[in-house]
N, C-alpha and C positions, 0 to 999 in steps of 0.2 A: 697587129697585136690587140687582143680584146681587152675590155675593161677588167675581166677576171684573170688576166695573165698574172702568174706569180712574180714576174719581173717587177711589177708595180709595188710589191711589198719589200723589195730588196733595198738595203741602205746604200748610200753613195759609196762608202768604202767597199761594199760587196760588189757593186757594179764595176767599180774601178779594178778590183782584183780579177773579176771574170774577163774583162776586156783585155787586161794585160796578159793573162794566161792564154787567151785566144790568139793575141797578136804574136806572142813568142813561141807558140806551138806547144805549150805545156798542156793545153786542153785540145783534144781532137775528137771528132765523132767516131763512134757513138759515145754519147756523154753519159757515163755511169755515175751513180750516186756516190760511189766511193771516191772517184777522182774529183768530183765537185765538192766533197766534204771539206776540202782545204780552203774553200772560198765562201761556201754558203752555209748558214746556220741550219741545224737539223729540222726545225719546223717547216722549212720551205724546200728542203733538199730533194725529196722525191718529185715534187711538182715542177721544180726548176729543171730537173733532169728530163722529165717527160716533155716539158715545153720546148726545150732546146732540141731534143730529138724529133719532136713533131715538126719544127721548122725545117730541119734537114730533110725530112720525108716530103715536105711540101715544096722542095726545090731550092731552099736557101742554102748557101755555103757558109763556111767559117767566116769569111770576110764580111758577108752580109750580117751575120749575127754580131760580129765585132762592131760594125758600123751602127747597128741598132743600139747596142749598149753605149757607144760613144755619144749618140744623140740623146739618150736618156740621161747620161751623166751631165751633158751640157745643159739640158733643161733643168735638172735638179740644181745645178750650180747657179743658174740664172734665178731660179725661184728663191734660193737661199739668199742671194744678194739682195733681192727685192725685200725679203723679210727683214734682213739686217738693216735696211734703210728706214723701216717703219717700226715705231714703238707705240703701243697703246699706253696712255697716261691717265691716271685716275686719282681723284681725291675722295676722301670720306670712307664709308663703310667698305670693309673687305671681308672676303671669306677665303679659306685655304684653296689653293689651286688657281686663283685669279691670275691671268697672264697680262699684268699691266705694271707700269712703273708709277712711283709716287710723284704727284705734281710738285710738291715743295722741293724734293730732291732734284728733279729734272730742271726746274727753273734755276736753282743755284748752281748746278753743274754747267748749264748753258752760260751763265755769267762768268764762271771760272774759265771756260774755254774761249770766251770772246777775246779777240786780239785787235780788231780794228773798229767795228761798229756794231751797235745793237739798236734794233727798232722794237719798241713795245707799244702795243695798242690795248687799251682796256676801257671798260665802261665805268667801273668803280675802283677806287684806290684808297688804301689805308693811310693813316696819319700817325705822327708821333713815333712811339717806340716800335710799333708794328711796321711802320714804313721804313724805319731805320734797319730793322731786321731783314726786310725784303730787299732793300736797295744798297746796303752798305758796301757790298763787293763792287757793284758798278760805280758807286760814288768814288770809291778809292781809286779805281782805274781811271776815272775821268779826271780826278785831281792830279794824278801822277803823270799823265801823258797828254800833251796838247794835241796829239794826233788821233786820240781815241774819241769816237763819236757815239753819243747816245741821243736818240730821238724818241720822244714820248708823244703818242697820239691819245689824247684824253677827252673824255666827255665833260663839258662844263655846263651843268644844268641851270636852268632858270626856275626858281621856285614857282610852282604852278599858280597862275593868276596874279603874280606880283608884277608891278609896273616899274621895277627898278631899271635904270638905264643900263644898256649893255656894257658901256664903258666901266661903270661901277662894278658890275658883276665880274668883269675880266680883271679889274684891278684887285678886287677882293680875292679872287682865286689865285692870282699871281703871288699875292702876299702869303696866302695859305700855303702855296707850294714851296715858297722859299723858307718859310718859318716852321712848317709842320710836316712836310712830306719829304723833301729831298735832303739827305743827311750830309752832303758834301759841300765844298766851297764853290767849285765850278759847276754851273748849272747845265743840265742838258737842254736841248731844244725841245720846246713843248708846243704842240699844235692842237687845234680844236676844230670842231664842226660848228660854224656859226648858226646853223639851222636850229641847234638846241637852245639858242638864246632868243628866238623869235618871241616877241611879246604877245599878250592876248591869250584867249582861250581856244584858239583854233588848233588844227593839227600841226605837229612839229616832228622833227626827226632828231635822232641822237647818234653819237658815235658809240656803237655797241659791239664792234669787233674786239676780239680778245686773241692776241697772238704775240709771239716773240720771234724775231729774225736775227740770226747771229752770223755776221761776216759773209752774208750771201751764200752760206753753206748749209745752214740748218734752219728749219722753221717749225715752231710749235704752235699749233692751232688748237684752241681750248675753249670750253665754256666757262672756265674759271676767271673771275676778275682778279685784279692785283690786290688781294686782301688776304690776311692770315686765315680767315674763315674759309675762303675759297680754296686756298692751297692745302689746308689741313683737315677741315671738318665737313664742308658741304659735299654733296654728291656732285662731282664734276667729271667730265670726260674730255679727253683730248687726244691728239695724234702728234707725235714728234717725227718729222721727216728729215733724214740726212740726205737731202737732195738739193744741190745747188741750183738746178733749173727752176724748181718750184720756189725756192727761197728768193731768187732774183725776181721771179714773176710776182710774188706777193709784195715785195718791196716796191716794185714798179707800179703796183696798184696805188699805193700811197703817194709815191712820187708824182704820178700823173694827176692826182687830185690836187697836189700842191701847185703844180705848174698851171693847172686850170684855175687856181685861186678859189677852189671849192672848200679847201681846208686852209686855215690861217695860222700864222705864227703868233704865239702868245709871248714866249720867252726866247 
């Protein structure tokens, strides 16, 4: 079948109708446009008729054409399943026709859907009322169920050039998190990358990953930090995958760093 075949322009329901008609004997060669009109829309009717008859002339039989349509149907269904698993997610400026979902809506939907555990990684995080708006659903679930787990992987920065002791920076951030960031009574587990706290003016690293993993079933990977500005106004792009294999693999990335003690527990 060539790339210009009219079969490639047929919808999944049309292909299914043709396959069923061939299988049940309602369509037999030669294939006339009038008999195909029950299954094929008029823009493609003549070309589909010509193509099916051409295949018969080249030695294919009805069973071969039926098999061809069934293979095309299976491939379309597989492609549709893959598309259903992946969503583009966007923050900020939009124009009509953009094929993406809103970051703020996706994040809150994910929190609504979470039943067992949530992993969040972010570089920057909001405080006070903005933090309460972002985390209130998760905080409520964490307070209500002792079996619900929330893990946050956060960047704890050292003010550049400051010689404050690491222990003091950690203590200050822990206090900030309890008083100004997390709106619930029961605290989530909070982890950090100690390389961001290395003193001096030399090179350092930070925890810059931004993602959310829900119940090892869904993973949202995004450029957006956990701030109102990133979820609503900034230009941010991300991908939401409904794929348990990818979700587990991403969580294992963080778990392996914890086991190697490369990331540390703050709370």
